[in-house]
C-alpha positions in Angstrom: 217.0 -49.4 59.6 215.8 -46.0 60.6 216.8 -43.0 62.1 215.1 -42.0 65.2 214.5 -38.3 66.3 213.5 -36.9 69.7 211.7 -33.7 70.0 211.1 -31.0 72.4 207.3 -31.7 72.6 208.1 -35.5 73.8 207.6 -36.9 70.4 210.1 -39.6 68.8 210.0 -39.4 65.0 211.4 -42.8 63.2 212.4 -41.9 59.4 213.7 -44.1 56.8 217.0 -43.2 54.9 215.4 -41.0 52.8 213.9 -38.8 55.8 210.8 -39.7 55.4 208.6 -40.1 58.7 207.5 -43.7 58.7 206.1 -43.6 62.5 205.7 -41.0 65.3 205.6 -42.0 69.1 203.9 -39.8 71.6 205.4 -40.8 74.2 205.5 -37.7 77.0 204.6 -34.5 77.4 208.1 -33.0 78.0 211.1 -32.7 76.0 213.4 -35.8 75.3 217.0 -35.7 77.0 217.9 -38.6 75.1 217.2 -41.6 73.3 218.7 -45.2 72.7 218.0 -48.0 70.5 218.8 -51.7 71.1 221.0 -53.5 68.9 218.4 -55.2 66.7 216.4 -52.1 66.5 213.5 -53.5 68.5 213.3 -51.3 71.4 213.6 -47.5 72.2 214.6 -45.9 75.7 213.7 -42.4 76.4 214.6 -40.1 79.6 213.0 -37.1 80.9 213.6 -34.4 83.1 210.6 -35.5 85.4 212.2 -38.8 86.2 210.6 -41.1 83.7 212.5 -43.5 81.6 210.7 -45.0 78.9 211.3 -48.4 77.1 208.8 -48.5 73.8 209.0 -51.9 72.0 208.6 -50.9 67.9 206.9 -54.2 67.2 205.3 -55.1 70.4 204.5 -53.8 73.8 205.8 -57.2 75.9 208.9 -55.5 77.1 207.6 -52.0 77.7 209.1 -50.3 80.7 208.3 -47.1 82.4 210.2 -46.2 85.1 209.3 -43.7 87.6 212.4 -42.3 89.3 212.5 -39.4 92.1 215.3 -37.6 90.2 215.9 -35.8 87.0 217.2 -37.9 84.5 219.6 -36.6 82.0 220.8 -39.7 79.9 219.8 -43.0 79.3 221.4 -46.2 77.3 219.9 -49.5 76.5 221.8 -52.8 76.8 222.5 -53.5 73.2 221.2 -57.4 73.9 217.7 -55.9 75.5 215.6 -57.4 72.4 217.3 -61.0 73.5 215.4 -63.4 76.2 217.6 -63.8 79.2 219.5 -60.7 78.7 218.4 -59.1 81.9 217.0 -56.1 80.4 219.4 -53.9 81.5 219.8 -49.7 81.1 222.0 -47.3 82.4 220.8 -44.1 83.6 222.6 -40.9 84.1 221.9 -37.7 86.3 223.8 -37.1 89.2 224.7 -40.7 89.7 225.4 -43.2 86.8 223.2 -46.5 87.9 222.6 -49.9 86.4 218.9 -50.8 86.3 218.5 -54.5 85.5 215.1 -56.3 85.1 214.7 -59.1 88.0 211.5 -61.2 88.8 208.1 -60.2 89.7 208.3 -56.5 87.6 211.3 -55.5 90.1 214.2 -53.7 89.2 218.0 -54.2 90.8 219.7 -50.6 90.9 223.4 -50.5 91.0 225.0 -47.3 91.3 228.3 -47.6 88.8 229.6 -44.0 89.2 228.6 -40.7 91.6 229.0 -37.8 89.7 227.7 -35.2 91.4 230.8 -33.4 91.9 231.5 -33.0 88.2 228.1 -31.9 87.5 226.3 -35.1 86.7 226.1 -37.5 83.5 224.8 -35.8 80.4 225.5 -38.4 78.1 226.0 -42.2 78.1 226.6 -44.7 75.0 226.6 -48.5 75.4 228.3 -50.0 72.8 228.3 -53.8 71.8 
């Protein structure tokens, strides 16, 4: 569908297969550490050093999220099924620990530590494959 690029200036560029910019999303003032796209290409997750994780809908804002964590976030992976109703709207976030965040009723998040990687220097990259 598209190529997605995150910049040091907090901008996400969507490009067509010829490299033409089709969309520009100004999501933050800090550098984007990692991007992740759901399986349908409907949502992009991005993370930043200030502890923010954003989920941005490309076609609507119904499932947009803005998580503000109290620690540096180096990596993020969005559930490939995030776009599906009833999927739980899951994200895996990496920093010192790898944590699964799952959307629950009343705009809350359930967090489950999957791995404490502090001794190894933390989690730098994550890829969630369908």
